[in-house]
N, C-alpha and C positions, 0 to 999 in steps of 0.2 A: 657382589655387588659393591659392597663398601668394601672391598680389600684390607689391605694393611689398617685401615683408623686405628681398629682398635689397639694394635700395636704400636701405632703412633704417637697415640693418648698415653699408652704407658711409657712410652720413652721420652717424650716432648711436652710434657705438663704445663711446659713455662711456655707452650704456642711458639715452637720451633717451624723451620721451613717443611717439615717432611709432612708435620699434620694437615697445614695448610694445604700442601701438594695431595695429597689421599684426600681430604674432604673435598676439593675441588674435582677431582677426578669422578667421586662419586655421583655428583650430582651430573655431569657430564655424561657417564653410563647409564644413569637414567632418564636421562632426557632423549638419549640413543634407544633404549628400549620402550621407552614410548612408558613407564611405570609413570604414571601420573601422581598417584597417592603418594609413591615414596617422593616425587620431586617435589610435591607440597611438604611433606616431611622435612624434609631437606631444606627447604628455604623458609618455611613459617616458624618451623620448632627450632631447628639449628641457627638459622640466619644466613645461609650461606649466602655470598655473592653471585647473582643470577647473571652477571656481567664478566665474570672470572674468564681468564682464557687460559688454556691450558700449556701443553710443552708446543701442540701445533698450532697456537695463538687462536684457538679457536675459541666460542662461548658454547653455553649448553642449546643457546636456539638455532645454532648452527647443525648439531646433531639431529636435533627434532627437527628442523627443517628437512634435511636430509634423509631422513627416515619418512617422512609425510606423516607424522604424529600430530595433526591439528589439533587435537585436545590439549596436548602440552605443548604446542606451539601459542594458541590462543590463550593458553594461564601464564606463560613465562611474560609474553608481552604486557598482560595484566597487570603483572608483578613490577613492571619497569623495565623488562630487558630491551635494551638499544639496537633501534635497526635502521637507523638513520638513512636517510636516502644521500648518496655520492659519498658513502664512506666508507671503507674498506668492509667493516664489519656487517654493514648493509647490504651493502652487494654481493657478498660473499653468501649470505645467507638468501640473498634470491634467487642468486646463479643455484644455488643449490638446492634449492625446494623439490621435491619430490613431485607436488603435483600442483594443479594449476589452484586449488583453492586453497593451498600455503601460500603459494605467491601472491592472488588475491588477498589472504589476510596481511602479509606485511606490506602490501602496497597501501593498504586502506591504513595501518598503523603508521606507515611514514609519512601520509599526508599531514602529520603537523609535528613532523621531526624538525630539530633544530637546522637540520640542511634546508630545509624549506623554508626559515627565517631567517635569512640574512643578517638582521639585525640582533637575533640571540647569537648567534655562530661568530660573530664578529665581536661581540661583548665578552662572551665565554672565552673568545681567545685571547683578548686582553687581559683577563683574570690570569689565565693560568701561562700567560707567557711571564706576566708583571712587565710588560714594555711600557716606561713613561709614568710609573707608579710614583706616587709622591708623599707615600703613607702606609708604614709598617704596624702591624697590629701585633703585638705581644701578648700572648695568651697564654699565659702559665708557662712559658719558653718557647711557645711552638707561634713562630713567626707566620702571619700572611699579608703579603704586599697590596696595594690597593690603591685605586683613586678616587681622592677627595672629593673630585665632580661627582662621580656615582654614587658615592656613599650618600654625598650634601643630598642630592637631587632624589632618590629614593626613600634616604629613612629621615624622617622631618625631625626627629628626636637624636639625634648624632648631627644634624648638621648646625646647631650651635654652639657647637664643642670642638668640630675640626675647623668652622670658617677662622681665617685671623680675628686674634681678639679671644677666640674661646679657649677653654680648659685645654684643648688636644690642637690648636692653631699653630703652636710654633712647635718646632722639631719636627723632625721624621719620622721619631720612633712614638708609639702609643703602647703604653703598657698597663695589662689588665690585669688585674690579681683579685678579683673577688671570689670568694671559694664557690659560687652558685652557678661561676661562670664557667661553662664546659666547652673546650675546643672545638669539639667535631661541630658541637652547637653552633659556634660562630661560624666556622668555614661553611654549613648551612646557609646559615644569613648572608654571608658574602657572594655566595651564590645565586641566591634569591634574589639579591639586590643588581644583580649584573644580567641574568638572565630570565626574571621573572615569572621560574617555577622553582619549585621547591620538591625537592625528593629526599627523603630521610626514613631510615627504619624504625621500626616503631617504638624500640627501647629507648631512642636519642627525644622521643617527643616530652618526656618532660622535662627536660633539658632545655629544650626548645621556646619553650613556655613565656620566661623568663627575657628570651633573648629577642623575642619578637614584637614582647610589649615594651623592652628597654629601646626600641628601635622605632616604636610607633608605628608598627604595623599591626596593630588588632586585628582588624578584617582579615589578613591573611592567617593568624591564630584561631579565629573561629572555624574560618575555610578548614584547616590542619584537624581543628576536633570533630566538623561533621566528616571530612573523610574518613577521620579514625574507626567514628561510630559507626560506617556504613560497612566500612570492608574487613576481611579479617588477615589481609594478606600481610606478610613481612614489613612492608614497605607503606610510608602513606605520600601521595604526589598529589600536591595543588596547585594551581595556575592563580597569580597574581595579575588580576586584571587594570591595577594601573598601572604597570611597567612603562609600556608605550606611552601613558598618556604624562607620566612623570619626565621622561626623558624630552618631550615636546617643551613640556614647563622649561628646562632647563636650556635648549634650544632658544626659547624665545627671549630669557634673559642672556644670552651670549649677541641676541640680535640686537638689544635696545640698551644695554647697559654694559660696563666693565665688569667681568666675574671676577669675585675674589680668587677663585682659583686655577687662573687662567695662567697658562705657561708660553704662548705664543701669541703673537696680536698679527692681524691681516690686513691690510691698508688695501682698501676698491675706492678707486676715485677719492673723496673727500671723506669717507666714513673708514674708519679703524675701529676693526672686532678682536676684542679680549678672548683667543678660543683655546681648544684645548688639544695638544697634540695628541693625543690617545686617540679623540674621535679624528682628528682632521689626517691621519696616517690611514685611513681606511680609501682615500683616494690617493693612487699611485702617482700623481702628480707632488702631492705633498709628500709620499714616503721616502720617492725618489729624490727632492730635491733636500727634505731634513737629514735624511739617513746615508746621506752621498758624501762625496769631498766637494760638491758645491759650498761657492762661499758661506749662502744662507744656513746650510746644514753645519758647519761647521760653527759658526755662530751661534745659530740656535742650539747644538748640545752642549755649547760653552757657556751658557747665560745672555754671552753677544753684549754690546754695548749698544747699538743699533738708535734711532731714535725714536723709540718708544712707542711713540703715537699716545695713545689713549693709555698707554700700558709699562709707563715710565723704563724702568729698566728690562722690559721682556723685547727680546728680540722682536722686529719686525720684516713680514715678507709684504713685497707689493703684488699684487693681482692687478695686468693691464686687461683693457678691453672688456671689462665687465663693469655692469651696472649693480647699486647696490642689490636693488630688486631681487636681480639674477643671481648674486651670491647668497644674500640670506635665503632662498629657495634650495640650494646647494649644500649651505648650512644644517636646514633641518632636515633635509636626508641625511646628512653624515651620521647628525644626533641621534636619530627616530627614522629612519626610513621611510616618512614620510611627506609629504608637498603639501601644505595648506593654501599655497599663497597663488596659487595658479588660478584661482577662480569659479570655474567653473564645478569643479567637485573634490573632495576632501581624498589626495590619493595613499594608498598605502603599501609597500612594498611587501609580497607574498600575502597577501590578501584579496577581496576584490576589488576591483578599481574605479569602479562606476563607469569610463569609457573605453571603447575598442573593443569591447567584447562581440562575443557575437549576436547577441540579442540587443544590441544597443547601434546596430548597423541602418543601412540603408533603409530597410524593408518597411522602417515605420515612419521614414522621413517624409513622406507625402501625408500621412495622417496628421502627425505632430505640426505641420506647416513648419518653413522656413525661416529661421531667427538670423536678425542681424547678429554677428559676433562682435562684440568691442572688438578696436583695433589692437588697442594697448594690450588686452588678456592674449591673443593671438600673438604679437611680438615677443611678450614676456614666454611664452610656452616656446616657443621658437628660441628667442635666445637661451634658457634653461637646457632645452635640446642640444644645442652647440656647446651650451658649455659642457655639457654631461660628458661628451665626446673629449673636449679640452682638459679636464679631468679624468677621464678615464673610469667613468659611473655609468658602464652600461645598464644595470638597473635603472636608475635614474631616467635614461633614455629613455627605456621601455613605460617608465610611467609617463614620462611627455608624450610618447606617442599615444597613450590612452586618451590625456587633455585632448591633445588635436585629432584625435577620434571623434571624442565626444563633438567638438566642435563644428567639425566636418558635419555632422549630423546635422545640429542647428545651423547651420548658415553653408549649404553647396556651395557657393561661390570662393568660397577657401578650397575648391575639390583639389584644384590643380597644383597649388603650392604643398598641400598633406603629401599629395602623391608624390611629388618632387621630395620631399623630406622623407618619405616613407623609403625609398628608393637610396637614397642618398646617405641615409643614418640606419641602413638594414633594420627598418620597424614591421614585421611581419603581419601586425594585429592592425595597424594603422593603413597599410598597402591594404590588408582584406576591406578594413571599413570603406575605404577608397573604390575598389570595385564594386561594392553593396550600391553606395550613392551615385555610380557611373551608370549604371546599371538601373536605378531608379528614375535617374533625368536623363535618359538616354537620349530623347529628342533633343533636348539642348546642350548633351554635351556632344553629340557630333556635330554641332555647329561652331563648336568653339575652336580657335587657331591650336591652342595647348593641347589639344586632345591629338589634334592632325600633326603636329609635331612629332609628340610621342610615339601615335603608333609607326609615322615614318622611321625615326631614331629605333625601334625595336626591330623594324622591316631591316634596316641597313646592319643590326649587329646579326642576322641568320646569314650566313656565308652559305654559298651554292644553293641557292634557294631553290627547292621542288615543288612541285604541284601540289604535294601529300603536305605539308610545310605548311605549319600556321602558327599566327601572330601568340605569343604566351599571354598579351595584354585583351585581345578579342577573345581568345578561349574563357578567361576569368570573369569576364565579364558575360558569355555566354553562360556560364555555370549558376551563376549569381541569378540572370534571368530565370532559369530553369527551376532553383530553387526556391523564387518567390512564386511562380505562378504553375509549378507542377504539383504543387500541394492545395487542396481543396478545402476549404473550411465548411463544416456542416450549417445549412442555410435550413429556413424556416420549413415551410410548409412541404409535403413529400411533392418529388419532382424539381425544387428549386436547385437541390445540390446539383443535378445535371446539368441544368442551365447554367450553374457558376460554372462547372469544369469545361462547359465548350467555350465561356467565357474568358477564361483563363486562360484554356490553350490557344483559342484566337490573340489576345493579347502576348503570349510568349511569343508567339509567329511571328507577331507584327514586328517586336523587338527584333529577332532575330533578321527580317528583311531590313530594317534599317540598318543594321550590321553592315549586312552583305552590302545594300548599297554604297554605303561609306565607303567599303573598302575596296570597292568594285571603282569607285569615284577618284582613289589615287593610285589607278592602276595595280591593284594587288587581289590576290586571291587569297582571301582570309578563311 
């Protein structure tokens, strides 16, 4: 199994390439053969990299999946093997999986992968590509580029030194020469600041403790110690729960005052916001403008004169036809992938959104009772939705769809506005919620002229209509009627459940009849 490893050790005592190649091959072979104990030894004793690729661009996890060795697959995932969704490695492992059980294990592990957390993926990309970095840490000769805004927001003890007026505020290079400071430990710290996740081999933990303490991340240090005490694997991984909270705080600072590390100004009406290009470039609108040959991009790359606004010498980009409240929602999303100023609920990209889900639809609308939705709240949600299209941020549009779905359940009077927005902006969850509310309030819906116009427009879109054709909107409403009334909840005394079933079936038939009558009144056969 180990092949020429012994010879490689003898010939490459200095750590040459042949030794590395043979060790990597041994781990790949052990994973393919399903030798769990050997895999554990190679990972935990020899400290081999479980994400190393061989000459075929394959990781050990790929071979374990290909051969269907569930125990090895589970072990590698527990030790930190990457199988992120929508990545080459992750998708390849999933497609190669021999059994359904292995695919399920990969799917479960990938549920918390960085690819499903857009903010983490974006920030990690910022760190790896070094775009728009404004500080370089020189740790014993190893250079690591970073963004002052991210480091200051996430490391409270480093912020006073990095801000203007601090020990590291002037100049672009920070030289760190303390003997106890380990370059690899500092690199792990930077990745933690950007992604909110710490992953490190056990042998690095003694060097990590002073680094985390010096950055003011004692809580993360305590979590690392706890994780190290529980497991026996070769690596330790913990999550920093304050990651998103810190970025939300940075977004609030940018919204309310001139941020000292800003490198760009955006003027919206009478307000000027000092922002950071590394965050703004997530929006294709800004990335195209600032990285292209447009005048704004040339000026921004060169420092520009500009009128500066709040930022003095900073280049200013003007955004038209957008309110300050709307742009602040866009800013918060770009910085933290969170929206908190839409009133109904706090929405987070990649997590539970509170609105627009299957359990928050019209099925419970009657029980809750309709409420009056604040008109300004509705207008802001719609404006942010349109801004999401303008700035080309589909994830923000989906969050707005969740808000509108929640509002639609609270106040069915906005039903047709929400339905039109759902179709115009391609928001399937909002459209689904609208169908649920239509099914719930069907007697009132069929009387509304807006519903009549929607059905007639759908009918016009069906060419060469035959007697077997049906209207999609009518079909979807029927589905939700059946979903609501086909399931009978358990009732009290014996026999009551059967009475309830008859009642539900009768109500479903009545609503079907209402739909049929409406369709016939339009001269259609739906």
